[in-house]
C-alpha positions as CSV (number, residue, x, y, z in Angstrom):
1,M,-2.5,-10.4,-11.4
2,P,-1.6,-13.4,-9.4
3,D,-2.9,-16.7,-10.6
4,E,-6.2,-17.3,-8.8
5,K,-5.5,-21.0,-8.3
6,N,-2.1,-21.0,-6.8
7,G,-1.4,-17.3,-6.1
8,R,1.7,-17.2,-8.2
9,L,2.6,-14.6,-10.8
10,P,2.0,-15.7,-14.4
11,N,5.4,-16.3,-16.1
12,R,4.5,-14.1,-19.0
13,Y,4.3,-11.1,-16.7
14,Q,7.9,-11.8,-15.5
15,A,9.1,-12.4,-19.0
16,I,7.6,-9.1,-20.3
17,I,8.9,-6.9,-17.4
18,A,12.4,-8.5,-17.6
19,R,12.6,-7.9,-21.3
20,V,11.5,-4.2,-20.8
21,F,14.3,-3.9,-18.2
22,T,17.0,-5.6,-20.3
23,D,16.0,-3.5,-23.4
24,H,16.7,-0.2,-21.5
25,H,19.1,-0.9,-18.7
26,V,22.7,0.3,-19.0
27,K,25.3,-0.5,-16.4
28,D,25.6,2.2,-13.6
29,V,22.2,3.9,-14.8
30,V,20.0,4.3,-11.8
31,E,16.8,5.2,-13.6
32,F,15.2,5.1,-17.0
33,E,11.7,5.4,-18.5
34,F,9.7,3.1,-20.7
35,T,6.1,3.0,-22.1
36,R,3.3,0.4,-21.9
37,D,3.1,0.3,-25.7
38,E,6.4,-1.7,-25.8
39,F,4.6,-4.7,-24.3
40,V,3.0,-5.5,-27.7
41,A,6.2,-5.9,-29.6
42,I,7.9,-7.7,-26.7
43,A,5.0,-10.3,-26.4
44,E,5.2,-11.0,-30.1
45,S,9.0,-11.4,-30.1
46,L,8.7,-13.8,-27.0
47,G,5.8,-15.7,-28.7
48,I,3.6,-15.3,-25.7
49,M,0.0,-13.9,-25.4
50,L,-0.3,-10.3,-24.4
51,P,-2.4,-9.8,-21.2
52,K,-5.8,-8.2,-22.0
53,N,-5.0,-5.6,-19.4
54,T,-1.5,-4.6,-20.0
55,G,-1.6,-2.2,-17.1
56,D,-2.0,-5.2,-14.7
57,V,1.7,-6.3,-15.5
58,I,2.9,-2.9,-14.0
59,Y,0.4,-3.0,-11.2
60,S,1.5,-6.5,-10.1
61,F,5.2,-5.5,-9.8
62,R,4.5,-2.0,-8.3
63,Y,2.3,-3.2,-5.5
64,R,2.1,-6.9,-4.8
65,N,5.1,-9.0,-6.2
66,E,8.8,-9.0,-6.4
67,L,10.5,-8.1,-9.6
68,P,12.2,-11.0,-11.4
69,E,15.6,-12.0,-10.0
70,V,17.4,-10.9,-13.2
71,I,16.3,-7.4,-12.4
72,R,16.8,-7.5,-8.6
73,N,20.5,-8.7,-9.1
74,T,21.4,-5.6,-10.9
75,A,20.7,-3.3,-8.0
76,A,23.5,-1.8,-6.1
77,N,24.1,-2.9,-2.5
78,G,21.4,-1.5,-0.1
79,L,19.2,-0.5,-3.1
80,E,16.3,-2.1,-4.9
81,W,14.5,-1.3,-8.2
82,I,11.0,0.2,-8.2
83,I,8.7,1.2,-10.9
84,E,7.2,4.7,-10.7
85,G,4.5,6.4,-12.7
86,A,6.0,8.9,-15.2
87,G,2.8,10.2,-17.0
88,R,0.0,8.6,-18.9
89,A,1.1,5.0,-19.8
90,R,4.7,5.9,-19.0
91,Y,6.8,4.5,-16.2
92,R,10.2,4.8,-14.7
93,F,12.5,2.1,-13.3
94,K,14.5,3.7,-10.4
95,Q,16.8,2.4,-7.7
96,V,15.9,3.4,-4.2
97,Q,16.9,2.5,-0.6
98,L,16.0,-1.1,0.2
99,N,13.6,-1.5,3.1
100,R,10.9,-3.8,4.2
101,I,8.2,-2.7,6.5
102,V,6.7,-5.5,8.6
103,P,4.7,-5.5,11.8
104,R,6.8,-5.6,14.9
105,E,5.7,-8.6,17.0
106,E,7.0,-7.1,20.2
107,L,4.6,-4.2,20.2
108,L,1.6,-4.2,22.6
109,T,-1.7,-5.4,21.2
110,I,-4.6,-3.0,22.0
111,K,-8.0,-4.6,22.3
112,V,-10.9,-2.6,20.8
113,P,-14.7,-3.5,21.1
114,D,-15.6,-4.9,17.8
115,A,-18.3,-2.8,16.0
116,T,-18.2,-4.6,12.7
117,P,-21.7,-5.5,11.6
118,E,-21.9,-9.2,11.5
119,I,-23.5,-9.2,7.9
120,I,-20.4,-7.4,6.7
121,T,-18.1,-10.1,8.3
122,A,-20.3,-12.8,6.6
123,Y,-20.2,-11.4,3.1
124,A,-16.8,-9.6,2.7
125,L,-15.3,-11.2,-0.4
126,T,-11.6,-10.4,0.0
127,D,-9.0,-9.7,2.6
128,E,-8.7,-6.2,1.4
129,Q,-12.5,-5.5,1.5
130,S,-12.7,-7.1,4.9
131,L,-9.8,-5.0,6.2
132,L,-11.2,-1.8,4.9
133,A,-14.6,-2.5,6.4
134,K,-13.2,-3.4,9.8
135,V,-11.1,-0.1,9.8
136,R,-14.1,1.9,8.8
137,Y,-16.8,0.5,11.1
138,N,-14.4,0.4,14.1
139,R,-13.1,3.9,13.4
140,L,-9.5,2.7,13.6
141,V,-8.3,5.7,11.6
142,D,-9.7,8.0,14.3
143,V,-8.3,5.9,17.2
144,F,-4.8,5.6,15.6
145,L,-4.3,9.2,14.6
146,G,-6.3,10.8,17.4
147,I,-8.6,12.8,15.1
148,V,-12.2,12.5,14.0
149,A,-12.1,11.1,10.4
150,F,-14.8,10.2,7.8
151,S,-14.5,8.0,4.8
152,L,-14.7,10.2,1.7
153,Q,-14.3,7.5,-1.0
154,N,-12.9,4.0,-1.5
155,H,-11.0,2.8,-4.6
156,L,-10.4,6.4,-5.7
157,R,-9.0,6.3,-9.3
158,T,-7.5,9.5,-10.5
159,T,-4.5,11.0,-12.3
160,V,-1.6,12.8,-10.8
161,K,0.6,15.2,-12.7
162,N,3.8,13.6,-13.8
163,V,2.7,10.3,-12.4
164,G,-0.3,9.1,-14.4
165,Q,-3.2,7.1,-13.2
166,I,-3.3,5.9,-9.6
167,E,-5.7,4.3,-7.2
168,I,-6.1,4.9,-3.5
169,D,-7.7,2.0,-1.5
170,E,-9.8,4.5,0.6
171,I,-9.5,8.2,1.5
172,Y,-10.6,9.9,4.6
173,V,-11.0,13.5,5.7
174,G,-10.8,14.5,9.3
175,I,-10.4,17.3,11.8
176,D,-8.7,17.6,15.2
177,R,-9.7,19.6,18.4
178,H,-7.6,22.6,17.2
179,G,-9.7,22.8,13.9
180,R,-6.8,21.5,11.8
181,Q,-8.2,19.4,8.9
182,Y,-6.6,16.4,7.4
183,V,-6.6,14.0,4.4
184,V,-5.8,10.5,5.1
185,P,-5.1,8.0,2.2
186,V,-5.4,4.5,3.4
187,Q,-3.7,1.4,1.9
188,A,-5.0,-2.0,2.8
189,K,-2.5,-4.9,2.8
190,G,-3.0,-8.6,3.0
191,G,-0.6,-10.6,5.2
192,S,1.9,-11.1,2.3
193,D,1.5,-7.7,0.6
194,K,4.4,-5.2,0.8
195,H,4.6,-1.7,2.0
196,G,6.3,0.2,-0.9
197,V,7.7,3.6,-1.5
198,V,5.7,3.9,-4.7
199,Q,2.3,3.7,-3.4
200,T,3.0,5.9,-0.3
201,Q,4.6,8.5,-2.5
202,Q,1.9,8.6,-5.0
203,D,-0.8,8.8,-2.3
204,I,1.0,11.8,-0.8
205,L,1.5,13.5,-4.2
206,C,-2.2,13.0,-5.0
207,C,-3.3,14.6,-1.7
208,A,-1.0,17.5,-2.2
209,E,-2.5,18.1,-5.6
210,K,-6.2,17.4,-5.0
211,F,-6.3,18.7,-1.3
212,P,-3.6,21.3,-1.0
213,T,-5.1,23.0,2.1
214,L,-5.3,19.8,4.1
215,I,-2.6,18.1,6.1
216,C,-1.8,14.6,4.6
217,R,-1.2,11.7,7.0
218,A,-0.7,8.5,4.9
219,V,-1.8,5.3,6.7
220,S,-1.5,1.7,5.8
221,A,-3.4,-1.2,7.5
222,Q,-2.4,-4.8,7.5
223,F,-3.8,-8.0,8.8
224,M,-1.5,-9.9,11.2
225,S,-1.9,-13.4,12.8
226,E,-4.9,-14.1,15.2
227,G,-7.0,-11.4,13.5
228,R,-4.9,-8.5,14.7
229,I,-4.6,-5.3,12.6
230,A,-1.4,-3.4,12.2
231,M,-1.8,0.4,11.6
232,F,1.2,2.3,10.2
233,E,1.5,6.1,9.6
234,L,4.0,6.4,6.7
235,T,6.0,9.1,5.1
236,V,8.7,9.3,2.4
237,Q,12.1,10.6,3.2
238,D,15.4,10.4,1.2
239,G,13.7,8.3,-1.4
240,G,12.4,5.6,1.1
241,V,9.3,4.9,2.9
242,K,9.5,5.6,6.7
243,V,7.3,4.6,9.6
244,V,6.1,7.6,11.6
245,D,4.1,5.5,14.1
246,E,2.9,1.9,14.4
247,K,0.1,0.4,16.5
248,H,-1.6,-3.1,16.7
249,Y,-5.3,-3.6,17.4
250,Q,-7.4,-6.6,18.0
251,L,-11.2,-6.5,17.6
252,V,-12.9,-8.4,20.4
253,Q,-16.2,-8.7,22.2
254,A,-16.4,-6.0,24.9
255,N,-16.5,-8.6,27.7
256,N,-13.1,-9.8,26.6
257,I,-11.5,-6.6,27.6
258,S,-10.5,-7.1,31.2
259,A,-9.9,-4.8,34.1
260,D,-6.2,-5.6,33.8
261,D,-6.2,-4.6,30.1
262,L,-7.8,-1.2,31.0
263,K,-5.3,-0.7,33.9
264,Q,-2.5,-1.4,31.4
265,Y,-3.7,1.1,28.9
266,A,-4.4,3.7,31.6
267,S,-0.9,3.6,32.7
268,R,0.6,4.5,29.4
269,S,1.4,8.1,28.7
270,I,-1.0,10.1,26.5
């Protein structure tokens, strides 16, 4: 995981994953598999200490950090390398379409009366915990998707066929006015975290496997500047993650929502 003192990725993580890549990569090959067991021999050959949790090496590069430059430079124009799960303790390097999803600053910010209990705000330990709590207590999944949704479980760890072990930050189930039922996997992103195809794809695959009768709508929430929260509905198309919808919300005291704000919101089409 990132170094707690300076937020940077330990060099040994980069060294291990770069060696895995160079051991397997062949020119013009766009995907190949490897196993976590390879880390032991690689660490010994490089003379570095193997992390106690070897899975954290993979987690870091799948969800939070850029792959080393030596790997990124081998990707074809317009593509990037990702790491997919390929079964228990097995993974796959794969080239996919390059895209970076960031909140669009030009979008309208919608003010929402803040219903977060003050004690939650006072004791939330991390950005991710705080974000998930704010989304939950202010029913932002309901507001964003236009359904009634309920938190089923957070930090759900499970396995998915042909993928391996995964973790979903929080999962909701919901219903709309027509009786259609939904499952909503939610990703929580800090300001510098990236929205990647890997997590979105595995969330969708998990929901299809565990909740086959429910409609899956994958959501990602991200903190922005000035306490704003960006909400994305995401899907996977042609191997890349795509934005279905995006809205920005700001949690404020009710008396900070003016008559002009309400007039502006009322003038928008439903």
